[in-house]
Every structure is written in structure tokens, then in C-alpha cells.
N, C-alpha and C positions, 0 to 999 in steps of 0.2 A: 505530446504533452503529458503532464502528470495526470494519470487516469483517476486516480483516486488516492486520498490520504486519509487513513482511518484513524479515528480517535476513540479509544476505549479505556475503561478505568477499572479499578478494583474495589474490593470491599475490605475495610480494615475493621475487624470485629473485636470489641473489647468486652471482657467478662465483667459485668457489673456486680456489685456486692449482693444483690438479691437474686442472682443466679441466671446465667444464660446457659441453655442446655442442649441436650440430645442431638438429633440429626439436623444438619443444616446443609445437606447435600455436600458438594465438593468444597463449599466455602468454609465449612467448619474445619475440614482437613487442612486447607491452605492457611487458615488463621491459627490453627493449633488450639482451638477452644476445648475446654473440658466441662464435663457435667458437674453441676453443683450437687455434691453428695447429700446435702441437707434437704433437697426437694425432689422426691421421687416423682411427683406429678409434673414438675417442671421438666424433668429429664425425659418424660414420655411424650412431650409435645414436639411434633415435627413441624419445622418452619421451612418453607421453600420460597426462594426469591427468584423473580424473573425481571430482567436478565441477570445472569450470574455476575457479570462485570458491567454494572451500569455506568453510563457516561455522566459527566457533570450536568446538572439541571435536567436530568431525565426522569421519567416516571417509572417508579419501581412498583412491582406487584408482589404482594405477600399472600401466601396461602398457608392456612393452618390445618393440621390433621392430628388426630389423637385416636389410637386404636383401643385404648383401655377405658375411655370416658366418652360421654355423649356431648360433643361441642355444639350440636344444633340446639340444645336446650340451655346452654350455658350463656351467661351474660359476659360479653367480651368488650373490653374497653381498649382503644388504641390511643396512645399518646406519642406525640412527636416533640422531642426536646422538652419534655415534661408538660406539654400542652395537650389537653384532651381534644381529640379530633373526631372520634367516632365511638359510640357506645350503643350496645343493643344485644338482644338475644340472638345467638347463632351467627354473629358477624365474623365469619371465618376468613373473609377476604378483605384486603385493604390495599390502598395505593397512595403513594406520596412522591414528592419530587426531592431529588438529592440536591445538595448545594454545589458550590463550585469546587475547583481543585483544592484539596487540602481542608475543605470545610466539613467538619464532622456533623452527622445527623444521628441522633439517638432515638430509636423506636422502642417503646415499652408496651408490652401486652399484659393486661391484667384480666384474669379469668376467674369467674365465680361459677362453679358447677351447680347444677340444680339441687344437689344434696348439701350445698353450703360450703364445700371446700373451696379455698382460695389459693391462688399461686400467681407468680409473675415471671415474665421472661423479658429480656432486653438485649438489644444488640446495637452496635454503632457502625455507620458506614462513612468512610472517608474517601471520596472520589479522587482518583489519581489517573493522570492521562499519559498516553504514549502515542506519538505520531511517527510515521515512517515516511522518509523521502528516498527516492531512488535516482540513480544516474547510470545511463548506458554508456559503455565504452565503444561508441560508434562514431563514425566520421560525419562531420558537418563542416562547411567552409568557415573560414575566419569571419568574425563579425556576424555570424548567423544569429538571429534574435530568438529563434525557436528552441525547443528542447530536442536534444539528440534522442531519437526513438530506439527501442530495443529490438534488434533483429533476432531471428531464430539462431540458436547456437552462440549468441552474443554474450559478452561478459556484463554482469550487473553488479552494481554496488548499492547496497541498501543501508541506510543509517537510521537507527532508532533514537528518537528524541523524547525521553520521558519527562514527565512533570510530577515528581514525587516531592511532597512537602513534609517536613518534620519540624515541629516547634516554630511554625510560621516561615520557615526558610526552605528553598528548593534544595533537594539532595543532589549532590554531584552525580552526573550520569555514570561516571567511572566507578562509583561505589555501589552499583547495582549489579544484579546477576541476570544474565540474558540466556534464553533458550530459543534457538532459531530452528525453524522447520519450513517445509514447503508444501505441507499437506500430504506428502508421500514419504518423506524421510526427514530425519533430524540432521543437524550439522554440529555434532559434538565438538569437532575440532575448532569451530568458530564460536562456540557458546562458552559461557562462563562469566566470571567476575570481570566487569568493566568491558565486556566484548559487545559493544553496541553497534558494530559494523559487520555486515555480512557481504562477502564477495563470492559470486558463483558464476559458472558458465551455464547459459540457458540450455534447456533440454532440447533434444533433437526433434521430438514430435509434438510437444505441447504448444498450443496457441496462446496460452495464458500461464504466466508464472505466478503461483499462489504462495506468497510469502507470509509467514506469521512469526511473531515474537512474543514470548512470555517473559515479563520483567518482574523481578521481586527484590524487595529490600530485606536483607537477612535479619536485621534487628527488630524492625517494627512489624514485619509480616505483610506489608503492603504488596499487592500484586496487581499487575496490569497486563492486558493482552491486546494485541493489535493485528489486524489482517490487511493485506494489500495484494490486489490483483494487478499484474502488469501484463498488458497485451503485447504480443509480438507484432512487429511491423515489417512489411516487405521493403527491401532497399529500393531506392529511386535514383533516376538519373536526371539531372537538371543541367541544361546547356547555358553557358554564358559567353559573351563576346569579349575578345581580347582587342581592346582599342589601341591603335598605334601610339596614341598620346597619353591615355589614362591607364593603360594596362587592363587587367581583368576587371570587368564591371560586375561584381557579385551582388550588387543591390538591385539588379534588373535582369531577370532571366529571359532568354529567347523564347518566343512563343512557339507553339507547335508548327505554325505556319508563319514564315517571315519573308520579307522582300530583301533580296540581295541588291542593295542600293549602290555600294561601292563596287569596284572591280573584283575584289576578293574579300573574304572574311575568314578570320581565325576564331574557332570556337574551342572552348575547354569543357570537358565533361566532368561534372562534380558527382561522385558516387555517394549519395546520401545514405546513411544508416548501415553501411558495411562496417564490420568490426575493425576498429582502428589498428589493432595489433596485427591484423592480416592484410593491411593495405598494400604491402609489397607482394602479396600473393594474388592480386587482382589481375584478371585477364581481360583485355579490351579487344573486342572484335568488331570492326567497322565494315559497313556495306554501303555502297552507293548505287541506287537504282537496282537493288537486288543482287548486285555482284560484289564479291569480296574485294576489300581494299587492303591487300597484304602490306602495302607500304605504311599503313597506319596501325599495323598490328601492335597491341600493347602500348599505344600512345594515348595520353589523356587529351591531347590537342589535335586538331585537324584544320587544314587550310583548304578552303573551297573557292574556286575562281569561276567567274561568269563566262560561259562559252561565247566565243566571238561570233557575231552575226546570228545569234539564235535567241529565241524566247521560249519560255515554258517553265518547267519545274523539275526539281530533282528531289529524290527521297533519300535522306541520310538515316541510316540505321546503326544502332550501337547496342551490343550486348556485353554486359560485364558479369564475370563470374569470380567468386572467391574460391580459389583452388584449395584452400585449407578448410572451408566451411561449405559443405555440399549443398546446403539449403539457402545459401546467400547468392542469389543471382537475379538479374533483371535485364530488361531490354526496352528500348523506346525508339521512336522515329521523329525526325524533323522533316518538314517540307520547305524547301528553299525555292522561292519564285524569282524569276528574272525576266527582264524584257530586252528585246533587241535594241541595240544602240545604233 
């Protein structure tokens, strides 16, 4: 199943008339803000936001620093959407909650230094979301209700679904710019304008695929980032009965131990979570009570008959290997019980 779907958002900063300035970490670079040349004090104020890309309705933490003036003795007033929330001497920290996707929040900081000088800074945050979903190109039987899991060396498809709003309307996902990476390398050939889909082959040794995407809107400067960890899964073998009247019964798997009630039974092996593109490269090796069954070599089905005049049990073993993907293999056993007639 889907392990996790991450939702993160960005900051859209607007330069207000009374001056937004100086250093704002990476956010200023992303938003392309400039210092108000008319306010040297404003430009010397350093504002840090945590987290860098807040989610909608999340708590934002703001820290102020100034190396040329003493903020500990300054009176600092914090306003959110023109409403005064906190005021006091040395109030260099502040926290507030963002709005929903596309809902702008404006924070104003008014500072009065102990020597009487006054200046203001302001910035706006517009939460923007992006969610990622993934699909593994691995085999599951028809009508299987679960999710096809991702095996080692398997192929993955990841789709980014951004929520960027402009003038009250969602922006078309094909009008955004995407930068894909996996924590170790970028995918420039699959990044760019409108490239919201990533298709990769899983790595040979990693147990988790770490996918990230950075999404930006070139006109407004909106930025969003999302991370997704996809765990690898080992292939599995599940046995089903082939009923002479109803065919393969995929809605009820055979138990690890089952009674052979009729004279014979035909079973089919379903190789869950092997890469679909390599399904023709699967090797099936059957064993009965520890001995090879060459007549069943590379067959997905096998027929077993009850021995005449005997009672007891037989151990059926099957190993499946993907000859094209060295890390895709698995084996399992079935115990078939039968009574003397």
C-alpha cells in the first residue's frame, strides 16, 4: 500500500510599500525579493522562518536577529493581517498559523529601538500544496483489490499533483516547472515545464526509494516541495485452486496446509510483485517432497493426485526467479494432506 503521501507548501513573499528587506534565508532567493533602499535599518534585520515550506494550517516560527542594533532592548510589535497580536520589549520570536491553500497571511513587524529609531518589515505567505502518488509496474492477479507493491529493481511511476492558486483559481499543473530528484541524483531529462510525472527503475541496493519534487510557478514565484519514501517489497507466491466448474478462484487462496478432498487438484501459482515487464523471464522450479519435479519446470500450474491406498501428507515447494532482475526471487511451501480411501 501507499506508504506515505507528503504534502508540503511554499511561501509567496510580497514586497510591501513600507519595505521588506535583507536576509530571509533561501526564501528570499526563491521569491526574488529586494531590499528597500530607503530603509537601511530595515535592510539590516535578519528574519528566519521555520519551516521553510510550511503546510496549510501549520504553525510557523519566526526568529529575528540584528547585528548592528540591540533588539533585546527594542519594543517589537507583531501584527498578522493588520491585527496586533504581540507587543513587548525584546520579543524577537513569534509564531502563528498559516491559512489554507491559496490563503495569504501578511505578517508585519514594527520595531522601536531604545534610541527612538523606528522601522517596519512585512512579508506575506501563501500556502501552496503538492501531493505525490506512486504506482509500481509489478504483477498482481486480475481483480486484486490491494496495491501492487514495489520490488527491488522494479519500475516506478510517480505523479505530482500540485495545488497552486492564482486569483482564486487553481493553476493548471502543466503550467508549472518541476525538478525531480531521489536524494542522490537529479533527473534533468524528466524535469522541466509541465513534467509532473517521473518514471524510474528502482536501485539495486536501496531498500527505500527517496523521491522529491520541487515545483514552482514562474510568474508568481510560488514554490512547493514534497518528499516521498517508497519501501521495496519482496515478491510473494500465492497458490489458488483451479476448479473444474468455476475456473481459477482468485478470491480465495489455498492455505499453507490444506486437505486434498477430491482425487486430484490443480493449483496455479501467482507471482505477486515481480516486475511485469519481466514476466516472461520468470523461472518456475517445483519440488515434491524435496525432489525436483522436472515435468513441471517453468509451469505456473501443477496437478497433484491422491496416492491410492495411502494416507499422509506431501510437501509442495516452488521457487520463482526473475532471470532479468537478480534480486527478484522467492520460494514457498504447501502441505497437502490426504487420507486413505
